[in-house]
N, C-alpha and C positions, 0 to 999 in steps of 0.2 A: 159581165161587167156589173159591178155594184154601184147603183146610183143613189145619191142622197136626195131626200125629200125634206121639206121643212118640218113635216110632222115627225119624221124619223130623227131629225137633228134635235128637235125639242124634246122628244122622248128620251134620247140619249142624254140630253142636258138634265132632264128630270132625274135620271138615274145617278148622274154625277152629283147633283145637288143633294142626293140622299146620303152621300158619303160622309159629310161632316159628323153625323152622329157616331159613326164607327170610329172616325178619327178622334173625336172628343173622348170616347171611352178608352181608346188606346193611349192617348196622351195623358190620361189621368195617372197612368203608371209609367209614363215616359221619363227617360233621363236625357231628354233632348238638350243639346248644347250647341250654341251658335259657333263655338270654336272647334266643332268636330272636323273641320277641314283646314285647320290652321296651318299656314305655311304654303298652301297651294297658290298658284298664279293662274288667274282667269283672263281670257281674251274675250272681249265683248264687242260685237259689231252692231251699231245702231243706225237708224235712219236719222238724218239731220232734221230736227224739228224742235219745238219748244219743250217737249217732254224729255227728249234726250239731253237737252241742256240742263234741265232740272236734275236728272239722274247723275250726270257727270259732276255738276256743282256739289252734289251731296254724297259723292262716292266715298269720301273719307269716312263717312258715318258707317258705311258697310264694312270698310276695311278695318276700322277700329273694333266693330262689333264681332267680326269673324276671324281676324288675323289673316285674311286672304287678300293678296294683292291683285288689283284689277287694271288691266290695260284696255281702255275703252276708246273706241273711235266712233265718230258720227259722219256719215257720208250722205251727200245729196240723194234724194229718193230714187231717181232712175238709175244712177250709177250703183247705188247700194243693191238694188234688186238684181242687176246684172252680175255684180261682184259675188254675192253669196251663192247665186245659182251656179256660176262657173266653178267656184271653190268647192261647193258640195259635190258637183259632178266629178271632180278629181278624186274624191274619196278622202282627201286630206285638207279639210278646211282649216284656215288659220285661226278660227274663233271657236269658243265653246258655247257662247250664248249669242243668239241672233234675234234682232227685232224683225218681225215679219208683217208685211201688209196683207192681212187676211183677204181683203177684197180683191187682191191681185194674185197672190202666190199661194193661197191656202191649198188649192187642189194640186198644184204642182209639187209642193212640199209633201203633202200627204201621200200622193201616188208614189213618190220616190222613197218615202220613209226616211227622209233626211234628218228628222228630229225625233228624239226619244219620246215615248209615251210617258207622260208624267203621272198617270193615275197610280202606279205602284208607289211613287215617291210621296204623293199626297197621303196615301194610306199607311205609310211607314212612320210610326210614331217616333222612331229614333232620328228621322231626317226632317220631320215637319214640326214647326214650332206649335206649341199648344194654342197660341192665339192666332194662328193662321186664318181661321174663320172662312173656310171655302164657301159657305152659304152666303157670304156677303157679296160674292160676285153675282151680277144680274144673270138671269136665265138666258137672255139674248146673247150676252157676251160669252157665256159658257158654250152655247150652241155654235157660235161663230168659231170657237177654238176646238170644236169637236169634229173629227173627220167622219166620213160616211160609214166607215167600218167600226166606229165607236172609239177609236184611239183619240186621246186628247194630247196632241203633240205641240200645243202652245198653252201658255198661261195668259189669260186675258190681261191686256195692258190698259186699253181704253176703247170706248165706243165713240164714234164720230158722227153724230146725227146732224145733218145740215140744218142751219137756221137762216133767217132773213135779218140782215142788218139794215137799218134805215136812218137817214139823217133827219133828226127831229126838227131842226130849224127850217130845212127846205119844205118839209110837209106842213109845218105850222104857217109858213109864209103864204101858202096858197090854200090853207084850211082843208088839207087833204087827210083823210083818215088812213090808218094802216090797212093795207089791202088784206082781205080774208081769202080771196080766190085769185087764180092766175089771170082771169079776165080783169078783175079789179086792179091787179098789179100793172097790167099793160096800160089800162086807162090812166092810172095815176102816173106811171113813168112817162107816158106820152105828154101829159099835162105839165110835168116838171122839167121836161127837156128844153133847154134854151142854149143852143150852140153859140149865140152871140155873147153869152156870159160864161161860156165853157162849163155849163152845168148840164148834166145828163141824168135822165130818170133812172137809168139802170146800168150796172156794170156786171159783167159775168165772163166766165172763161170762154174765149174764142179760139184758143190755140188747139190745133189738131191733137187728138188724144185726150187732152185735158178737158175739152168741151163736152165729151160724151156723158160725164157724170152730171152736168147741168141739164142736158137733154133727158136723161133718165129721171131726173127730179120732176120734170113735167110729166113724163110717162107714168110715173107712180100714181098720179092723180086720175088716171083713166081706168076704164073697166079692165083693161089688159094688165097693166102694172109691171109686167116682166118682159124681158127680152128673149128668154128661153122658155119653152113650154115644159110640161111635166115629162115629156119624152126626150128632152134635151135637143129639141129642134128650134132653129132660129126663127124668131118672129119679130123682125125689125122693119118690115115694110107694110104693116097693117094700117087700117084707118086710124087707130089710136096712136100708132107710132108716127104717122104723118102729122096728126094734130099736134103732138108734142114737138115735132121738128118745126112746124110752122110757128108755134108759139115762141120757141127758141129764136127762130130767125127774125121775127118781127121785133122782138125786144132788142136783139143785137143790132139789127139794121137801123131801126128807127129811134132807139132810145139810148144807145151806148156810145161812149167816146170814140173818136177817130182812132184807128189802129187797134181796136179791141179784137180784131181777127187774130192778133198775135198775143193776146193776154192769157197768162196763166194766173194762179191765185195771187202771186206777188204783185203783178201789175194791177190787178183788181183792188188789192189792199191799198196800194199807193194812191190810186184814183179816189177811193173812198176816204182815205185819211186826209187828202187834200181838200175835201169838201166838194168834190166835183161830181159826185154820184149820189142819187137819192136812195137807191135800193141796191143791195148786193146779197145774193144767195150763195152760201159757201159754208165751210166747216167752222165750228166754234173755236178751234185752236188758233185762229188767226186774229183773235179779238184783242190780245194784249197791247199791241202798238196803238190801236185805236184810242185807248184810254190814257195814253202817255202824252201829257200836255207839251212836252218838249219836242215831240215828233209829229203830233197829230193836231189838225185843225178841228177835229170833231170830238176831241176829248170832252166827256161830259154831255155831249150832244148826240150820242149814238143810241138808237133804240134797238131792241132785240125782240124777235118774235119767232114763232114757228114758221116753217115754209107755208105758203098759201095752199089752199085746197084746189084740186082739179075738178073736172066735171062729174066724176063718179066717186072718187075717194079722196081722203086727206092723209097723205103720208109725206114723210121727208126721207131723203136718201140717207142710208146708214153705211158707214165704213168702219174699219177697226183694225187694231194691231194686237199682236200677241208676242210673247217672248218664247223662243224655242231653245232647246238644248241639243247640241249637235250629237247625233248618234255615234259619230266617229270619235268623240272624246273618250278619254280613259275613264274607268269607273270612279277614280278619285276626283277627276275634274268634273264629272257629271254630278257628283255629290256637292262639290263647291258651287257648281252652276245652279243647282236647285236652291241652295241657300240664297244665291243672288236673285233668282226669280222671286223668292218669297219676299225679299227686301224691296226689289224694284216694283213689284205689284202690291206691296204692303199698304196698309191704311195711311201711313204718314205721307208716302209719296203720292198716293191718290188724292189726298187733300191738297198737297202742293200743286198738283195738276189743276185742280178745280179753282183754287184761290188765285193761281197765277194766270188763268185764262188760257190754259194749254189744252183745253178740250174736256170731254165728258169722261170721268173715271169709269172703269169697269165695275168698281165696287159701289154698292148702294149707300154705304155708311158715309161716304164723303159728302153726299147731299144733305145728310142730317147733321153735319158738323157746323153748328151755328157760329162758333168762334171763327172758323175759317172763312165763311161767307161774309160775316160782318167785318172782318179785318181785311177784306179784299178791296182792290181798286175798282171792282166792278159793281154796278148797281144791282139791286135785288132782281130787277127785270131780266138780267143776263142769266141768272141761275134758274129763274122760273121758266124762261124760254128753253134752256138746255134740258131741264127735267121734263118739260112738256114734249119736246122734240123726241126724246127717247121713247115716249109712250106711243108715238105714231110712226116710228122709224121702220123702214124695210130696206133690205140690201139694195144698194145703188148700182151694183154690177153683178153679172151672172157668175156663179161658181164654176168656172171652166178653167182649163189650163192655159189656152191661148188668149188670156185677157188683154195683153198688150196689143196683139194683132187685132182683136175685136175693137179696141179703142182707136187704133190707128185707122182701121178701115171705115168704121162708122164715122169717126171724127173727120175724115177727109170729106165725106158727104156733107156733114154739118158746116164745115168751113166753106164749102161751095155755096151753101145756102146764104151765108152772110153776103156773099158777092152777088146774090140775086137768082141763083139756080132754083129749079122747081123741087120741092120737098119730096114728092112721091117718086120722081125720077131718080133723085140722088139716093134715097133709101133703098129703092129697088136695086140699083147698081151695087150699092154697098152690101146688101144682103146676098146678092148673087155671088159677089166676090168672096165673102167670108164663109158662106155655107159649107163649101168643101173643106175649108180649113178646120171648122168645128167638127165636121163628120170624120175627118181623118184623125183628129185628136181623140174623139170618142171611141173610135175603133181600136186605138192604141191603149185604151184604159183596161 
């Protein structure tokens, strides 16, 4: 079995990043034409999120540019993952382009070879626009889109480094500084919690499965940092893992709103928007409604910072998406799909993501676009926090096939902690339950 390592992934990314020089020389003599697949019809399957909204809103731009008609759908995250896996497994998916959550489905998609390797397309001067600028994609995003065997079966869409939101007014009222460490976060959140006024110091994901990525955010600050070791063995009941779980539990039990055991990101967002929470750690793509004065009580009052540091390291959880081209599509549709990927992950849409608060673009040039950031509804602090978070980000979930089972199993233990269960006991039970699932999955690789 071929196993991926971070060093291997980064070395593969470095090789891919060397490709633009070859592409540039080829394109100097290219007769590339955006209309090369005119008349084709593409089906695009996307996860419902702010980025997909931007793409669909601007879809006519692509259709006018290429003469290709696009049928695009956006489906809620969990349902979308199930839908594309089922359709791929039939061998006859209904879509040509698919948005993939790399932190959940990367290894599953890679093992089954459901998506085409796009490296030959990037290097083909007749198919790749001269201004595609592959080197503009960050090395981390390219590594995320690269499989262990070197195949690049998705084009990076965005990187999702978690940040910390905070309510400036609540902190100022008690003269509390922005926490730099998780210990400081707990102290500040505890001081700001006032149930009599329905004000809570912290809000975070408590729902089983969704809660795991908040726990790993704490774990990233320990000496251990990971949930799987270099030999693909599960390490989720260690002293560092217990510390992360206890940190999670005391924030959720003592500082979070009632009912937060059932909160996913949307309930957290609502609580924060209502001015009921002082701190919230989550993805940057949920920021847009916070700055909408018609919807939010914290518009203009929200602060943005990197996630706090742990006892040993300072990292934030990283997630990401990529666009894949169905291997089952016809050659003509693959050609049209590659044009769509170039447009969808092009510089214009990446700037739209950033300016619209839809998360961190995979392209570095978006952060250098001063017109976009100045014309945004977001303060400069948002962009600074996002850029800084990318510098300290590490994957927030292990690159394994049974990611959903991992999140369900560990998530059950974390949910029990909010109810008062012992962290070491719950993590030991969860680890024992998931270990054979992981081992069976690895044997099948």
